[in-house]
C-alpha positions in Angstrom: 33.8 14.4 -242.9 36.3 16.1 -240.6 39.8 14.6 -240.6 41.0 14.1 -237.0 44.7 14.2 -236.3 46.3 12.1 -233.5 46.4 15.1 -231.2 42.8 16.0 -231.9 41.7 12.5 -231.1 43.6 12.7 -227.8 42.0 16.0 -227.1 38.6 14.6 -227.9 39.0 11.7 -225.5 40.2 14.0 -222.7 37.5 16.5 -223.5 34.8 13.8 -223.1 36.3 12.9 -219.6 36.6 16.6 -218.6 33.0 17.3 -219.7 31.6 14.3 -217.9 33.3 15.4 -214.7 32.2 19.0 -215.3 28.5 17.9 -215.8 28.6 15.8 -212.6 30.1 18.5 -210.4 27.9 21.2 -212.0 24.7 19.2 -211.4 25.9 18.4 -207.8 26.6 22.0 -207.1 23.3 23.3 -208.6 21.4 20.7 -206.5 23.1 21.8 -203.3 22.9 25.5 -204.2 26.6 25.9 -203.8 27.6 28.9 -205.9 31.3 28.6 -205.0 31.5 25.1 -206.2 29.7 26.1 -209.5 32.3 28.8 -210.2 35.2 26.6 -209.1 34.0 23.8 -211.3 33.6 26.1 -214.3 37.0 27.7 -213.8 38.9 24.4 -213.4 37.0 23.0 -216.4 37.9 26.0 -218.6 41.6 25.9 -217.5 41.9 22.2 -218.2 40.5 22.6 -221.6 42.6 25.6 -222.4 45.8 23.9 -221.2 45.1 20.7 -223.0 44.2 22.3 -226.3 47.2 24.7 -226.0 49.6 21.8 -225.5 48.1 19.5 -228.1 47.5 22.3 -230.6 51.1 23.5 -230.3 52.4 20.0 -231.0 50.3 19.6 -234.2 52.1 18.9 -237.4 52.2 22.1 -239.5 51.3 20.2 -242.6 47.8 19.7 -241.2 47.2 23.4 -241.7 47.2 26.1 -239.0 44.0 27.7 -240.4 42.0 24.5 -240.3 43.3 23.5 -236.8 41.5 26.1 -234.7 38.2 25.5 -236.4 38.5 21.7 -236.1 39.2 22.0 -232.3 36.2 24.4 -232.0 33.9 22.1 -234.0 34.9 18.9 -232.1 34.5 20.8 -228.8 31.0 22.0 -229.8 29.8 18.6 -230.9 31.1 16.7 -227.8 30.0 19.2 -225.2 26.5 19.6 -226.5 26.0 15.9 -227.2 27.0 15.1 -223.6 24.9 18.0 -222.3 21.8 16.6 -224.1 22.5 13.0 -223.1 23.1 14.1 -219.5 19.8 15.9 -219.4 17.7 13.2 -221.0 19.4 10.5 -218.9 18.1 12.4 -215.9 21.5 12.9 -214.4 21.0 16.6 -214.3 19.8 18.6 -211.3 16.1 19.2 -211.0 17.0 22.9 -211.4 18.6 22.4 -214.8 16.1 22.6 -217.7 16.5 21.5 -221.3 15.9 25.2 -222.3 19.3 26.0 -220.8 21.0 23.3 -222.8 19.2 24.4 -226.0 20.1 28.0 -225.3 23.8 27.0 -225.1 23.6 25.0 -228.3 22.0 27.9 -230.2 24.3 30.6 -228.9 27.4 28.5 -229.3 26.2 27.4 -232.8 25.9 31.0 -233.9 29.4 31.7 -232.7 30.6 28.5 -234.4 28.9 29.7 -237.7 30.8 33.0 -237.3 34.0 31.1 -236.8 33.2 29.0 -239.9 32.6 32.2 -241.9 36.0 33.7 -241.0 37.6 30.3 -241.4 36.4 30.1 -245.0 37.7 33.6 -245.7 41.1 32.9 -244.2 41.3 29.6 -246.0 41.2 31.4 -249.4 44.5 33.0 -248.6 46.4 29.9 -247.7 48.2 27.0 -249.3 46.9 23.8 -247.8 45.8 25.6 -244.7 49.1 27.3 -244.0 49.4 31.1 -244.6 51.8 31.9 -247.4 53.9 34.2 -245.3 54.8 31.3 -243.0 55.7 29.0 -245.9 58.1 31.5 -247.6 59.9 33.0 -244.6 
């Protein structure tokens, strides 16, 4: 089981809200064939996630482990986004032009990238003391 810090829990709740808004405006813009709105929605969504994760990640307690932190945020983001995407599609909130194949393609592609991140996370974790690189402990 993944241990969620206070900031990661806050990020998760905000991410659920951001993703629901993103899915709504994305489906609306796809239905109306509004490419500008699609791009605007995606850019605003990406910036909100980046800023939120940056602020909350910077304020994490160092004892949690810097190496584990990035992977935890990535994993939580993957699970929440794809769960909402699947529920959005099967609840029929999605546009008629959105197919389940696109959702599955995102899940598979992102899952491969998450597996690569996990691989490097496990390698980096071997060179740490409780998730903190030794050179940062003994400065």
